[in-house]
ZASENU-733083 format. One record per residue (C-alpha): residue number from 0; chain; x, y, z. Coordinates in steps of 0.001 Angstrom, whole numbers. Example, Ala and Ser with C-alpha at 12.3 -4.5 7.8 and 13.67 -1.06 7.14 Angstrom:
2
SITE  0  A  12300  -4500  7800
SITE  1  A  13670  -1060  7140
END
This chain:
352
SITE  0  A  -52106  -21394  60373
SITE  1  A  -51145  -23566  63328
SITE  2  A  -47444  -24071  62433
SITE  3  A  -44878  -23043  59856
SITE  4  A  -45024  -26589  58502
SITE  5  A  -48728  -26098  57747
SITE  6  A  -47869  -22861  55932
SITE  7  A  -45313  -24771  53868
SITE  8  A  -47908  -27408  52962
SITE  9  A  -50320  -24679  51907
SITE  10  A  -47611  -23207  49689
SITE  11  A  -46994  -26601  48062
SITE  12  A  -50658  -26846  47045
SITE  13  A  -50666  -23408  45436
SITE  14  A  -47369  -24169  43723
SITE  15  A  -48727  -27425  42305
SITE  16  A  -51804  -25605  40969
SITE  17  A  -49535  -22991  39379
SITE  18  A  -47268  -25597  37762
SITE  19  A  -50160  -27574  36292
SITE  20  A  -51713  -24389  34938
SITE  21  A  -48454  -23421  33235
SITE  22  A  -48304  -26887  31636
SITE  23  A  -51871  -26554  30400
SITE  24  A  -53014  -29475  32547
SITE  25  A  -56101  -29797  34699
SITE  26  A  -55881  -29882  38463
SITE  27  A  -55442  -33336  39968
SITE  28  A  -56455  -34881  43297
SITE  29  A  -53359  -33517  45053
SITE  30  A  -54584  -29989  44406
SITE  31  A  -57565  -30655  46683
SITE  32  A  -55510  -30910  49893
SITE  33  A  -52482  -29120  51346
SITE  34  A  -51231  -32381  52846
SITE  35  A  -51513  -34417  49636
SITE  36  A  -49721  -31809  47534
SITE  37  A  -46921  -31499  50103
SITE  38  A  -46595  -35274  50320
SITE  39  A  -46122  -35599  46560
SITE  40  A  -43492  -32847  46518
SITE  41  A  -41570  -34294  49485
SITE  42  A  -41541  -37891  48245
SITE  43  A  -40550  -36830  44719
SITE  44  A  -37640  -34890  46231
SITE  45  A  -36649  -37909  48340
SITE  46  A  -36529  -40135  45224
SITE  47  A  -34401  -37555  43417
SITE  48  A  -32082  -37213  46422
SITE  49  A  -31547  -40985  46603
SITE  50  A  -30762  -41063  42879
SITE  51  A  -28048  -38440  43313
SITE  52  A  -26581  -40372  46230
SITE  53  A  -26571  -43656  44310
SITE  54  A  -24552  -41929  41579
SITE  55  A  -22240  -40524  44282
SITE  56  A  -23128  -36995  43236
SITE  57  A  -23878  -33997  45395
SITE  58  A  -27561  -33368  46071
SITE  59  A  -28699  -29882  44936
SITE  60  A  -29772  -27668  47828
SITE  61  A  -33452  -27292  46774
SITE  62  A  -33839  -31078  46529
SITE  63  A  -31995  -31684  49799
SITE  64  A  -34251  -29176  51543
SITE  65  A  -37456  -30588  50080
SITE  66  A  -36494  -34187  50902
SITE  67  A  -36200  -33270  54598
SITE  68  A  -40010  -33181  54739
SITE  69  A  -40374  -36808  53621
SITE  70  A  -40299  -38298  57172
SITE  71  A  -43494  -36402  57979
SITE  72  A  -45328  -38383  55308
SITE  73  A  -43733  -41804  55836
SITE  74  A  -45377  -43448  58835
SITE  75  A  -44681  -47171  59187
SITE  76  A  -47675  -48936  60757
SITE  77  A  -49277  -45575  61451
SITE  78  A  -46585  -44412  63886
SITE  79  A  -44794  -41161  63090
SITE  80  A  -41004  -41219  62879
SITE  81  A  -40846  -37497  63634
SITE  82  A  -40699  -35873  67051
SITE  83  A  -42270  -32435  66687
SITE  84  A  -42314  -29586  69211
SITE  85  A  -43518  -25995  69181
SITE  86  A  -41666  -23237  71039
SITE  87  A  -43681  -20799  73155
SITE  88  A  -42539  -17243  73852
SITE  89  A  -42053  -18198  77522
SITE  90  A  -39655  -20967  76564
SITE  91  A  -37806  -18791  74065
SITE  92  A  -37122  -16237  76812
SITE  93  A  -34821  -18795  78451
SITE  94  A  -32626  -18960  75347
SITE  95  A  -30107  -16385  76540
SITE  96  A  -29495  -18490  79662
SITE  97  A  -28632  -21678  77733
SITE  98  A  -25049  -22864  77989
SITE  99  A  -24116  -25955  75992
SITE  100  A  -22086  -28469  77985
SITE  101  A  -20750  -31921  77038
SITE  102  A  -23504  -33466  79169
SITE  103  A  -26270  -31523  77412
SITE  104  A  -24795  -32354  74007
SITE  105  A  -24793  -36052  74897
SITE  106  A  -28388  -35954  76137
SITE  107  A  -29533  -34167  73009
SITE  108  A  -27907  -36754  70762
SITE  109  A  -29765  -39448  72697
SITE  110  A  -33022  -37535  72177
SITE  111  A  -32527  -37300  68407
SITE  112  A  -31423  -40908  68010
SITE  113  A  -30861  -42937  64824
SITE  114  A  -33824  -43222  62492
SITE  115  A  -35632  -40233  63983
SITE  116  A  -36212  -36732  62690
SITE  117  A  -36891  -33807  65019
SITE  118  A  -38925  -30766  64049
SITE  119  A  -39013  -27554  66107
SITE  120  A  -41697  -25053  65162
SITE  121  A  -41208  -21386  66067
SITE  122  A  -44395  -19268  65891
SITE  123  A  -44197  -15907  64158
SITE  124  A  -42915  -13102  66367
SITE  125  A  -41125  -15300  68922
SITE  126  A  -37500  -15092  67672
SITE  127  A  -36836  -12079  65419
SITE  128  A  -33723  -11799  63270
SITE  129  A  -33327  -8088  62784
SITE  130  A  -36351  -6065  61729
SITE  131  A  -37263  -7894  58530
SITE  132  A  -36954  -11585  59363
SITE  133  A  -37564  -14207  62024
SITE  134  A  -36655  -17803  62765
SITE  135  A  -39597  -20111  61999
SITE  136  A  -38413  -23724  62040
SITE  137  A  -35506  -26058  62813
SITE  138  A  -35040  -29628  61596
SITE  139  A  -32524  -31913  63351
SITE  140  A  -31452  -35324  62072
SITE  141  A  -28525  -37672  62784
SITE  142  A  -26019  -37963  59960
SITE  143  A  -23522  -40824  59818
SITE  144  A  -20263  -39853  58118
SITE  145  A  -19200  -42235  55349
SITE  146  A  -15685  -43693  55427
SITE  147  A  -14049  -45839  52759
SITE  148  A  -11854  -47690  55257
SITE  149  A  -13539  -48228  58575
SITE  150  A  -11968  -50158  61412
SITE  151  A  -14570  -52746  62536
SITE  152  A  -13718  -51949  66145
SITE  153  A  -14684  -48316  65642
SITE  154  A  -18157  -46853  65444
SITE  155  A  -18980  -44449  62589
SITE  156  A  -18681  -40827  63507
SITE  157  A  -22141  -39328  63861
SITE  158  A  -22973  -35665  63525
SITE  159  A  -26255  -33856  63866
SITE  160  A  -27598  -32290  60689
SITE  161  A  -29475  -28996  61052
SITE  162  A  -31781  -27122  58737
SITE  163  A  -33087  -23745  59932
SITE  164  A  -35779  -21712  58195
SITE  165  A  -35823  -17905  58092
SITE  166  A  -39006  -16181  56993
SITE  167  A  -40190  -12667  56286
SITE  168  A  -42073  -11206  59216
SITE  169  A  -45832  -11359  58582
SITE  170  A  -45215  -12233  54916
SITE  171  A  -45216  -15447  52885
SITE  172  A  -41856  -16805  51726
SITE  173  A  -38713  -18117  53416
SITE  174  A  -35024  -18962  53124
SITE  175  A  -33104  -21827  54696
SITE  176  A  -29622  -22937  55681
SITE  177  A  -28248  -26478  56169
SITE  178  A  -25188  -27568  58130
SITE  179  A  -23792  -30252  60435
SITE  180  A  -22695  -29508  63975
SITE  181  A  -19051  -30132  63110
SITE  182  A  -19399  -26926  61039
SITE  183  A  -17683  -28563  58060
SITE  184  A  -19911  -26711  55603
SITE  185  A  -22875  -24338  55570
SITE  186  A  -25258  -24398  52578
SITE  187  A  -27659  -21467  52281
SITE  188  A  -30470  -20396  49985
SITE  189  A  -29157  -17419  47985
SITE  190  A  -31023  -18082  44731
SITE  191  A  -33034  -15168  43375
SITE  192  A  -36596  -16334  42742
SITE  193  A  -38161  -15122  39528
SITE  194  A  -41272  -17274  40053
SITE  195  A  -43943  -17211  42714
SITE  196  A  -45713  -14227  44236
SITE  197  A  -44308  -10675  43989
SITE  198  A  -43352  -10916  47676
SITE  199  A  -41321  -14083  47049
SITE  200  A  -39642  -12607  43960
SITE  201  A  -38533  -9538  45944
SITE  202  A  -37525  -11512  49046
SITE  203  A  -33916  -11026  50240
SITE  204  A  -31507  -13943  50028
SITE  205  A  -30393  -15807  53144
SITE  206  A  -27115  -13862  53323
SITE  207  A  -28971  -10580  52869
SITE  208  A  -31272  -11421  55789
SITE  209  A  -28242  -11940  58038
SITE  210  A  -26538  -8820  56716
SITE  211  A  -29619  -6695  57433
SITE  212  A  -29736  -8068  60985
SITE  213  A  -25956  -7656  61440
SITE  214  A  -25683  -11366  62242
SITE  215  A  -22793  -13606  61276
SITE  216  A  -23426  -17115  60011
SITE  217  A  -21699  -18429  63122
SITE  218  A  -24108  -16542  65360
SITE  219  A  -27081  -17869  63398
SITE  220  A  -25816  -21436  63773
SITE  221  A  -25159  -20936  67496
SITE  222  A  -28637  -19519  68110
SITE  223  A  -30356  -22334  66203
SITE  224  A  -28362  -25078  67931
SITE  225  A  -28904  -23552  71371
SITE  226  A  -32645  -23376  70723
SITE  227  A  -32661  -27045  69696
SITE  228  A  -30870  -28017  72916
SITE  229  A  -33239  -25872  74962
SITE  230  A  -36319  -27506  73459
SITE  231  A  -35023  -31072  73711
SITE  232  A  -33856  -30587  77297
SITE  233  A  -37363  -29484  78271
SITE  234  A  -38997  -32197  76175
SITE  235  A  -37101  -34970  77960
SITE  236  A  -37888  -33731  81492
SITE  237  A  -41577  -33292  82441
SITE  238  A  -40467  -31479  85588
SITE  239  A  -39107  -28630  83457
SITE  240  A  -41913  -28103  80967
SITE  241  A  -45637  -28364  80436
SITE  242  A  -46465  -30210  77208
SITE  243  A  -49748  -29785  75368
SITE  244  A  -50873  -30992  71961
SITE  245  A  -51348  -28479  69174
SITE  246  A  -54918  -28927  67777
SITE  247  A  -54632  -31632  65115
SITE  248  A  -56787  -32988  62304
SITE  249  A  -55641  -35557  59741
SITE  250  A  -55312  -34624  56062
SITE  251  A  -57997  -37139  55031
SITE  252  A  -60547  -35956  57595
SITE  253  A  -63934  -35188  56055
SITE  254  A  -63896  -31672  57480
SITE  255  A  -60894  -30837  55281
SITE  256  A  -62934  -31214  52094
SITE  257  A  -62796  -28289  49616
SITE  258  A  -65054  -25443  50601
SITE  259  A  -64494  -25897  54325
SITE  260  A  -60768  -26572  54288
SITE  261  A  -59652  -22970  54936
SITE  262  A  -61698  -22698  58121
SITE  263  A  -60273  -25955  59420
SITE  264  A  -56693  -25162  58340
SITE  265  A  -56667  -22018  60476
SITE  266  A  -57599  -24035  63567
SITE  267  A  -56017  -27479  63160
SITE  268  A  -52540  -28599  62169
SITE  269  A  -51916  -31404  59696
SITE  270  A  -49306  -32814  62069
SITE  271  A  -49081  -34057  65639
SITE  272  A  -46979  -31428  67402
SITE  273  A  -46352  -30874  71122
SITE  274  A  -46262  -27299  72409
SITE  275  A  -43751  -26731  75234
SITE  276  A  -43841  -24066  77926
SITE  277  A  -41593  -23934  81007
SITE  278  A  -43090  -24584  84406
SITE  279  A  -43220  -21526  86660
SITE  280  A  -40375  -21336  89143
SITE  281  A  -39427  -18968  91935
SITE  282  A  -36808  -16461  90864
SITE  283  A  -34152  -14576  92768
SITE  284  A  -31288  -15352  95153
SITE  285  A  -31832  -17305  98388
SITE  286  A  -32200  -15107  101467
SITE  287  A  -30738  -15925  104913
SITE  288  A  -33115  -18137  106806
SITE  289  A  -34246  -20097  103767
SITE  290  A  -36631  -17483  102356
SITE  291  A  -36422  -16327  98724
SITE  292  A  -37174  -12960  97263
SITE  293  A  -39958  -13554  94829
SITE  294  A  -40150  -11474  91693
SITE  295  A  -42833  -11249  89081
SITE  296  A  -43390  -9223  85953
SITE  297  A  -46474  -7098  86530
SITE  298  A  -46104  -5763  82982
SITE  299  A  -44153  -6727  79907
SITE  300  A  -40794  -4921  79793
SITE  301  A  -38041  -4343  77259
SITE  302  A  -34568  -5646  78153
SITE  303  A  -31894  -3462  76564
SITE  304  A  -29051  -5018  74546
SITE  305  A  -26171  -6173  76727
SITE  306  A  -23262  -8609  76888
SITE  307  A  -23069  -11798  78923
SITE  308  A  -20409  -14449  79437
SITE  309  A  -21190  -18017  78311
SITE  310  A  -19199  -21213  78294
SITE  311  A  -17800  -22474  74987
SITE  312  A  -19287  -25863  74165
SITE  313  A  -17020  -28770  74979
SITE  314  A  -14399  -26671  76836
SITE  315  A  -13882  -24857  80117
SITE  316  A  -13387  -21541  78340
SITE  317  A  -15888  -18713  78358
SITE  318  A  -16529  -15850  75991
SITE  319  A  -18586  -12679  75873
SITE  320  A  -21630  -12780  73596
SITE  321  A  -24113  -10011  72749
SITE  322  A  -27730  -10334  73872
SITE  323  A  -30192  -8600  71591
SITE  324  A  -32990  -6372  72793
SITE  325  A  -35984  -8477  73788
SITE  326  A  -39223  -8514  75721
SITE  327  A  -39812  -10188  79084
SITE  328  A  -42978  -10694  81025
SITE  329  A  -46463  -12051  80325
SITE  330  A  -47112  -12746  76653
SITE  331  A  -50174  -10488  76745
SITE  332  A  -48710  -7889  79109
SITE  333  A  -48422  -4232  78288
SITE  334  A  -44917  -3181  77155
SITE  335  A  -42284  -958  78742
SITE  336  A  -43372  -1088  82362
SITE  337  A  -41021  -1834  85261
SITE  338  A  -40738  -5131  87100
SITE  339  A  -42716  -5233  90363
SITE  340  A  -41373  -6748  93523
SITE  341  A  -43492  -9037  95694
SITE  342  A  -42651  -8751  99396
SITE  343  A  -42021  -11872  101412
SITE  344  A  -43511  -12419  104863
SITE  345  A  -40168  -11712  106564
SITE  346  A  -39933  -8219  105132
SITE  347  A  -41717  -5241  106677
SITE  348  A  -42873  -2144  104807
SITE  349  A  -40444  813  104887
SITE  350  A  -42855  2986  106903
SITE  351  A  -43428  347  109611
END
């Protein structure tokens, strides 16, 4: 599958087939396409969510999560209202260097903007969470806080709403958490699933995933928000990143007809998504005389766990944070080999 979102759409089609079978009903037109089945599920959830809000009642977590997909299937005049990006392993390697500042927070809020939804796709294997799980997707939307008495001279307070998806590594099934960046509340998927495939029924809850990885909820939120800032910073500046389109084919394309759909689904996404990779830059500290020591990874290496100091968002304070063990170097490089140094023209060999 091209993206996690395509995997979710595939799951919605199988789930619809299963539900109709249990009701003793024949398959309908939505069972013929991943995109059509997902669209029905998302729009039904959006209607239910609006009904709860009109009654001033809390929206149940499963409905709130499902309704977040509705913007992908609501395209006024054919133009998508979703900005969608895919993270590459090269871009994810920069995550440990991200420090959130008031300026970056402001720029990110401008990128999200009112009326827009942002989707960040994380391919399998790029950001592990312990040994059993990995981060697969992040949704970011603006949320305007409601106030009963609002001074006309004041603007409504606006927070960013996050939804992050955790999935089993190389297995079907996922958990999710929702929160706003003011950290007022954190809703997570801890419901035991007695339906679905055996893998889904035995899948750990969201809290169990974090417990197995020895992650706190605060760390999970920090990592997800930092990744969102990293992606949006690169998306807004072409000088920082190379953007390329993920292969795309519309849901109603004739090549997605039953019988050939699986072949197409493995090659083309249902959605228009931009893949981001950082532009190559020279690394190292400047040398006297204007030269730089250039470094490259001849092989892929393992960076051991360590601690680094980062700035606390919105303040001048810093704190120590742990950096997990990770890989650096070419995506297809061989592992556990040392970094190789490339000599500059000003340096002479030792035996000269």
